[in-house]
DSSP file (Angstrom, degrees, kcal/mol; ACC not computed):
  #  RESIDUE AA STRUCTURE BP1 BP2  ACC     N-H-->O    O-->H-N    N-H-->O    O-->H-N    TCO  KAPPA ALPHA  PHI   PSI    X-CA   Y-CA   Z-CA
    1    1 A M     >        0   0    0      0, 0.0     4,-2.3     0, 0.0     5,-0.2   0.000 360.0 360.0 360.0 -34.6   -9.9   13.4    1.7
    2    2 A A  H  >  +     0   0    0      1,-0.2     4,-2.2     2,-0.2     5,-0.2   0.895 360.0  51.5 -63.6 -38.5   -9.4   13.0   -2.0
    3    3 A M  H  > S+     0   0    0      1,-0.2     4,-1.7     2,-0.2    -1,-0.2   0.900 109.6  50.4 -63.6 -40.1   -7.3   16.2   -2.1
    4    4 A H  H  > S+     0   0    0      2,-0.2     4,-0.6     1,-0.2    -2,-0.2   0.911 109.9  50.5 -63.0 -43.1   -5.2   14.9    0.8
    5    5 A A  H >< S+     0   0    0     -4,-2.3     3,-0.9     1,-0.2     4,-0.3   0.906 111.4  47.1 -63.9 -42.3   -4.6   11.6   -1.1
    6    6 A R  H >< S+     0   0    0     -4,-2.2     3,-1.1     1,-0.2    -1,-0.2   0.811 104.5  61.7 -69.9 -29.1   -3.5   13.3   -4.3
    7    7 A S  H 3< S+     0   0    0     -4,-1.7    -1,-0.2     1,-0.2    -2,-0.2   0.647  87.8  75.1 -72.4 -13.1   -1.1   15.6   -2.4
    8    8 A G  T X< S-     0   0    0     -3,-0.9     3,-2.4    -4,-0.6     2,-0.3   0.726  72.2-178.0 -71.8 -21.6    0.8   12.6   -1.1
    9    9 A G  T <  S-     0   0    0     -3,-1.1    -1,-0.2    -4,-0.3    -2,-0.0  -0.428  74.0  -4.8  60.3-120.5    2.5   12.1   -4.5
   10   10 A Q  T 3  S+     0   0    0     -2,-0.3    -1,-0.3     2,-0.1     2,-0.2   0.631 123.3  85.5 -79.7 -14.8    4.7    9.0   -4.1
   11   11 A L  S <  S-     0   0    0     -3,-2.4     2,-0.3    -4,-0.1    28,-0.2  -0.585  80.7-122.1 -86.4 148.7    3.9    8.7   -0.4
   12   12 A E  B     -A   38   0A   0     26,-2.7    26,-1.1    -2,-0.2     2,-0.3  -0.640  29.7-146.0 -82.2 149.6    0.9    6.9    0.9
   13   13 A V        -     0   0    0     -2,-0.3     2,-0.4    24,-0.1    24,-0.1  -0.793   5.1-147.5-117.1 159.3   -1.4    9.0    3.1
   14   14 A M        +     0   0    0     22,-0.5    20,-2.4    20,-0.4     2,-0.3  -0.937  19.1 166.2-126.4 150.4   -3.5    8.3    6.1
   15   15 A G  E     -C   33   0B   0     -2,-0.4     2,-0.4    18,-0.3    18,-0.2  -0.931  28.8-119.6-150.7 173.8   -6.7    9.7    7.3
   16   16 A M  E     -C   32   0B   0     16,-2.6    16,-1.9    -2,-0.3     2,-0.4  -0.977  16.2-152.2-124.1 133.1   -9.5    9.0    9.8
   17   17 A L  E     -C   31   0B   0     -2,-0.4     2,-0.4    14,-0.2    14,-0.2  -0.879   9.9-162.0-102.3 135.6  -13.1    8.4    9.0
   18   18 A Q  E     +C   30   0B   0     12,-3.3    11,-2.9    -2,-0.4    12,-1.9  -0.937  32.2 111.5-115.7 141.1  -15.8    9.3   11.5
   19   19 A G  E     -C   28   0B   0     -2,-0.4     2,-0.3     9,-0.3     9,-0.2  -0.919  47.9-106.8-174.3-159.4  -19.3    7.9   11.4
   20   20 A K  E     -C   27   0B   0      7,-2.0     7,-3.4    -2,-0.3     2,-0.4  -0.941  28.2-106.8-148.7 165.3  -22.0    5.7   12.8
   21   21 A T  E     -C   26   0B   0     -2,-0.3     2,-0.5     5,-0.2     5,-0.2  -0.835  21.3-170.7-100.7 139.8  -23.7    2.5   12.0
   22   22 A V  E >   -C   25   0B   0      3,-3.1     3,-1.8    -2,-0.4     2,-0.4  -0.940  68.3 -54.5-127.5 106.4  -27.3    2.4   10.8
   23   23 A Q  T 3  S-     0   0    0     -2,-0.5    -2,-0.0     1,-0.3     0, 0.0  -0.481 124.3 -17.8  56.5-112.9  -28.5   -1.2   10.8
   24   24 A D  T 3  S+     0   0    0     -2,-0.4     2,-0.4    -3,-0.1    -1,-0.3   0.092 121.9  90.1-108.2  23.9  -25.8   -3.1    8.7
   25   25 A T  E <   -C   22   0B   0     -3,-1.8    -3,-3.1     2,-0.0     2,-0.6  -0.951  66.6-139.8-122.9 138.4  -24.3    0.1    7.1
   26   26 A F  E     -C   21   0B   0     -2,-0.4     2,-0.6    -5,-0.2    -5,-0.2  -0.879  19.3-156.0 -95.7 118.7  -21.5    2.3    8.2
   27   27 A V  E     -C   20   0B   0     -7,-3.4    -7,-2.0    -2,-0.6     2,-0.5  -0.857   7.9-143.0 -99.1 117.6  -22.4    6.0    7.4
   28   28 A I  E     +C   19   0B   0     -2,-0.6    -9,-0.3    -9,-0.2     3,-0.1  -0.694  25.0 171.1 -82.7 124.3  -19.4    8.3    7.1
   29   29 A I  E     -     0   0B   0    -11,-2.9     2,-0.3    -2,-0.5   -10,-0.2   0.760  63.4  -2.3-101.9 -34.7  -20.1   11.7    8.6
   30   30 A D  E     -C   18   0B   0    -12,-1.9   -12,-3.3     2,-0.0    -1,-0.4  -0.977  55.0-165.3-153.4 160.0  -16.6   13.3    8.5
   31   31 A C  E     -C   17   0B   0     -2,-0.3     2,-0.3   -14,-0.2   -14,-0.2  -0.987   6.7-173.1-146.9 152.9  -13.1   12.5    7.5
   32   32 A F  E     -C   16   0B   0    -16,-1.9   -16,-2.6    -2,-0.3     2,-0.2  -0.998  25.8-111.5-148.5 150.2   -9.8   14.2    8.2
   33   33 A A  E     -C   15   0B   0     -2,-0.3   -18,-0.3   -18,-0.2    -2,-0.0  -0.477  26.8-139.4 -78.1 148.2   -6.2   13.9    7.1
   34   34 A L        -     0   0    0    -20,-2.4     2,-2.3    -2,-0.2   -20,-0.4  -0.854  20.6-119.0-106.1 145.7   -3.5   12.7    9.6
   35   35 A P  S    S+     0   0    0      0, 0.0     2,-0.4     0, 0.0    14,-0.1  -0.403  74.3 121.0 -80.4  66.1    0.0   14.2    9.7
   36   36 A V        -     0   0    0     -2,-2.3   -22,-0.5   -22,-0.3     2,-0.4  -0.975  48.0-155.2-133.1 140.4    1.6   10.9    8.8
   37   37 A E  E     + B   0  44A   0      7,-0.6     7,-3.0    -2,-0.4     2,-0.3  -0.891  22.2 166.4-112.7 148.6    3.8    9.8    6.0
   38   38 A G  E     -AB  12  43A   0    -26,-1.1   -26,-2.7    -2,-0.4     5,-0.3  -0.991  22.6-159.6-155.3 162.8    4.1    6.2    4.8
   39   39 A T        -     0   0    0      3,-3.3   -28,-0.1    -2,-0.3     3,-0.0  -0.624  53.6 -78.9-125.6-171.4    5.3    3.9    2.1
   40   40 A E  S    S+     0   0    0     -2,-0.2     3,-0.1     1,-0.2   -29,-0.0   0.824 129.8  25.3 -62.7 -29.9    4.4    0.3    1.2
   41   41 A T  S    S+     0   0    0      1,-0.2     2,-0.4     0, 0.0    -1,-0.2   0.507 121.7  43.9-114.9  -6.2    6.5   -1.1    4.0
   42   42 A R        -     0   0    0      2,-0.0    -3,-3.3    -3,-0.0     2,-0.4  -0.998  50.7-169.0-147.4 138.2    6.8    1.7    6.6
   43   43 A V  E     -B   38   0A   0     -2,-0.4     2,-1.1    -5,-0.3    -5,-0.2  -0.996  15.9-148.9-126.1 131.8    4.5    4.2    8.3
   44   44 A N  E     +B   37   0A   0     -7,-3.0     2,-0.8    -2,-0.4    -7,-0.6  -0.612  38.0 152.7 -98.4  72.3    5.8    7.1   10.4
   45   45 A A        +     0   0    0     -2,-1.1    -9,-0.1    -9,-0.1     2,-0.1  -0.845  17.6 167.6-106.1  97.3    2.9    7.4   12.8
   46   46 A Q    >>  -     0   0    0     -2,-0.8     3,-1.2     1,-0.0     4,-1.1  -0.221  55.1 -75.4 -98.4-171.4    4.3    8.8   16.0
   47   47 A A  H 3> S+     0   0    0      1,-0.3     4,-2.7     2,-0.2     5,-0.2   0.805 124.4  66.7 -58.4 -31.4    2.7   10.2   19.1
   48   48 A E  H 3> S+     0   0    0      1,-0.2     4,-2.3     2,-0.2    -1,-0.3   0.843  98.1  53.0 -63.7 -30.3    1.9   13.5   17.3
   49   49 A A  H <> S+     0   0    0     -3,-1.2     4,-2.2     2,-0.2    -1,-0.2   0.913 110.2  47.3 -68.3 -41.4   -0.5   11.6   15.1
   50   50 A N  H  X S+     0   0    0     -4,-1.1     4,-2.2     2,-0.2    -2,-0.2   0.922 113.3  48.1 -63.6 -44.0   -2.4   10.2   18.1
   51   51 A E  H  X S+     0   0    0     -4,-2.7     4,-2.7     1,-0.2     5,-0.2   0.892 109.7  53.5 -63.2 -39.7   -2.5   13.6   19.8
   52   52 A Y  H  X S+     0   0    0     -4,-2.3     4,-2.6    -5,-0.2    -1,-0.2   0.919 108.8  49.0 -61.1 -44.6   -3.7   15.2   16.5
   53   53 A M  H  X S+     0   0    0     -4,-2.2     4,-2.5     2,-0.2     5,-0.2   0.930 113.1  46.5 -61.6 -46.0   -6.6   12.6   16.4
   54   54 A V  H  X S+     0   0    0     -4,-2.2     4,-2.6     1,-0.2    -2,-0.2   0.926 114.0  47.8 -63.4 -45.1   -7.6   13.2   20.0
   55   55 A D  H  X S+     0   0    0     -4,-2.7     4,-2.5     2,-0.2    -1,-0.2   0.901 112.4  49.8 -62.3 -41.3   -7.4   17.0   19.6
   56   56 A F  H  X S+     0   0    0     -4,-2.6     4,-2.0    -5,-0.2    -2,-0.2   0.930 112.8  45.8 -64.2 -46.1   -9.5   16.9   16.3
   57   57 A I  H  X S+     0   0    0     -4,-2.5     4,-2.0     2,-0.2    -2,-0.2   0.910 113.3  50.0 -64.8 -42.2  -12.2   14.7   17.9
   58   58 A D  H  X S+     0   0    0     -4,-2.6     4,-2.2     1,-0.2    -2,-0.2   0.908 110.0  50.8 -62.1 -42.0  -12.3   16.9   21.0
   59   59 A A  H  X S+     0   0    0     -4,-2.5     4,-2.6     1,-0.2    -1,-0.2   0.879 108.7  52.0 -63.7 -37.5  -12.6   20.0   18.9
   60   60 A N  H  X S+     0   0    0     -4,-2.0     4,-1.6     2,-0.2     6,-0.3   0.884 108.3  51.1 -65.7 -38.2  -15.5   18.5   16.9
   61   61 A K  H  <>S+     0   0    0     -4,-2.0     5,-4.1     2,-0.2     6,-0.3   0.924 112.8  45.3 -64.1 -43.5  -17.3   17.6   20.2
   62   62 A V  H ><5S+     0   0    0     -4,-2.2     3,-1.3     3,-0.2    -2,-0.2   0.918 113.4  50.4 -64.8 -43.5  -17.0   21.2   21.4
   63   63 A G  H 3<5S+     0   0    0     -4,-2.6    -1,-0.2     1,-0.3    -2,-0.2   0.762 111.4  48.4 -66.5 -25.8  -18.0   22.6   18.0
   64   64 A S  T ><5S-     0   0    0     -4,-1.6     3,-0.6    -5,-0.2    -1,-0.3   0.289 124.9 -98.0 -99.0  10.9  -21.1   20.4   17.9
   65   65 A G  T < 5S-     0   0    0     -3,-1.3    -3,-0.2     1,-0.2    -2,-0.1   0.667  72.0 -64.0  84.4  15.9  -22.2   21.3   21.4
   66   66 A G  T 3 <S+     0   0    0     -5,-4.1     2,-0.4     1,-0.3    -1,-0.2   0.404  96.5 135.1  89.7  -3.9  -20.7   18.2   23.0
   67   67 A A    <         0   0    0     -3,-0.6    -1,-0.3    -6,-0.3    -3,-0.1  -0.643 360.0 360.0 -79.1 131.0  -22.9   15.7   21.2
   68   68 A G              0   0    0     -2,-0.4    -1,-0.2    -3,-0.1    -7,-0.1   0.382 360.0 360.0 136.3 360.0  -21.0   12.7   19.9
């Protein structure tokens, strides 16, 4: 995720964190970059970003044997 953030240059970048809660702590298990560009006042998050998130999560479920 740090590489994704640095690659944005002047643009802000977006990503998704996946994880679980353990008591009162959120444990991050995975993260992935989203194909979205943004500035301080505008984010271009269209349907393709939503589709990308769903496809990524589905692929992770298949890759992990469906657990999750």
